[in-house]
N, C-alpha and C positions, 0 to 999 in steps of 0.2 A: 536460540534465535541468532541468525547471521546479522552482524552489525557493520561489516565492511570496514574494519579497522586495519591500521598499518603500524609497524615499527619502522622508523627511519634510522638507518645506521650511517653514521658520519664519522670520519676521522679528522682531527684537528692537530695543529702543530704543538699545542700545549693546553693546559687547563684554563689559562686566561682566555684564549680564543674560544674554547668550548663554552665557557661561562658567558662570554659576550654574545655568541650566536644563540646559545640556549635561552638566555634572558629575552633577547629580541623576539625570537620565534614564539615563545610562550606569551610574552606581552602582546604580540600582534594576534593572538588566538589562532595561530596556525597549527599549534600542538597543545595538548593538555599538560604535558609534562616533558621535562628533559632530564635524562640521567647522564652523569659524567663519570667515566671510569678512567682514571689517570694511570700512567705508568706502563702503557703498552709499548712494545717494541715492534717495529715494522721492518720487514725485508721486502723490497720491491724493485722492479726495473723501471727506471725513468730516463728517457732519452738515451737508451742504449747502455746505461750503466746501472749496476746493482747498488742500491742505496740501503743503508740501515739507519733508522731514526727512531727516536722516542716520539710517541704520539699520544693523543688522548682520544678516547672513544666518546661519542655523543650519540645517545639514543633518544629519539622522540617517539611519543605515543600520540597518534593522530588518526584522522579519518581519511578515507580514500579521496574525498573531494578536495582535501587540502594539500595533497602531495605535490601537485604541479606548482602551486604558489609558494609552498614551503621550499621546494627545491630551488626555485628562482631566487628567493630571498637569501637562502644559504649561500648561493653563488655570489650574490652581491656583498655579503658580509665576510666571506671566507678569504683567507690570505693565499690559498693554493691556486695555482693556475687552472687545475682540473680537480676540484674537490670530490672526494668519495661521498656520494649521496645515494644510498640504496634503500628502496622501499621493499619491505618484507610483509607480504599479505598474511594476515591472521585469519586464515580460512576456517579453521576448526576452532572456534572460540569456546573454550571451556574455562572455568574458574569463577571468580567473583563477578557475577553479572552486574552488581551495583557499581563495581569499579569500571567495567566496560561502559556502562551507561554514563558514568562520570566523564570518561574521555569524550564521548559524544557531546555531552552538555557543555564541556569546557572549550570546545573548538568552534570557531565562528561558522555559521551556516552559509552554504553557497547562495549567491544571489541568483534567483530564478531568471531565466532569460526574459527579455521584454517581448511579450507576445501581442503588443498593440499593433495591429495591422490597419489602423484607421488613417494612415497618412493623409 
């Protein structure tokens, strides 16, 4: 059964920032879980110059309807001028269905639009 889930891939300057962002996003129920992978080395071009830095990977497990708000919140919390926030669609969902259901149950539900037309 299709559940419309996403992995959100983010890089941070260090483990401390990843932990700060991860705790905030999970606490606000924008994601069910945050995984932190420390010790990554990145090579990238920034403002015309090749940079090499140590970074930390932060991966969220969430639902499609939370991606926009999660991205906005990460940008507010993040130290980078242009943080990496990439949503990866989990189109073919196989595996532990109870775990996938847990992700859905752990993320806040979208607020339905106000359809009161009785002005």
